[in-house]
N, C-alpha and C positions, 0 to 999 in steps of 0.2 A: 320339308324336313329341316332345312337349315334355319328357317325362321322359328320353328318349334324349339330347337335346342337353345337358341338365343333367348326366346321368351321364357323357357323353363329356368334358365340360368338367372335371368333378371328377376323373375317372380320369386326366386329363392335368395335374392340379394347377394349373389355371388358375382365376382368379377372373373374375367377370363383366366387370370393367373390361378385363382383359387380352384376352379373346376379342372383346369389343366393339371394341377398338382394331384387332385383326387384321381384323375384318369392316368396319371403317370406319363403325361406327354408335356411337351413344351407349350408355353403360351402361344407361340407363333403357329404351332401345329393346330392347336385348338381354334385359333382365330381362322385358320384356313378351313377347318370343318364348318364353322358358322357362316363363312362367306361363300361356301360352295366350291372353293378352289381345290379342295382335297376331299375325296370320298371318305366317309366315316366308316372305318372297319367294323365288322360285325361285333367284335369283342368290345369295342367302345360303345356301340349302340346298346349292347346288353348292360354294360356298366352304367350308362346314363339312365336306362330304364329302371335299374335297381336303385340307383341313387335318388332319383326323383319319384320313385314308386308309381311309375306309369308303364304302360305296355310299349314294346318296340313298335307295334302297330300305330300307337298314338304318335310316337316320335316320327315315324315315316309318313304320317298324315293319312293313314288308312282308316282310323277311327277318331272320334272326338272325345274319347274317354281314356 
């Protein structure tokens, strides 16, 4: 999951600060999500899936679409 959220961010040409602002979290919190040091809350997973137009299952690595 952590690699997927990094790949989605990079594929959309966003830096960590930009996506953190979209999610209304600090850049350091978002960095911890990507590195796996902090569990990603369900509301953040939902926000990421809506922003990137992918399913939560994709972000979690359960599907490839």
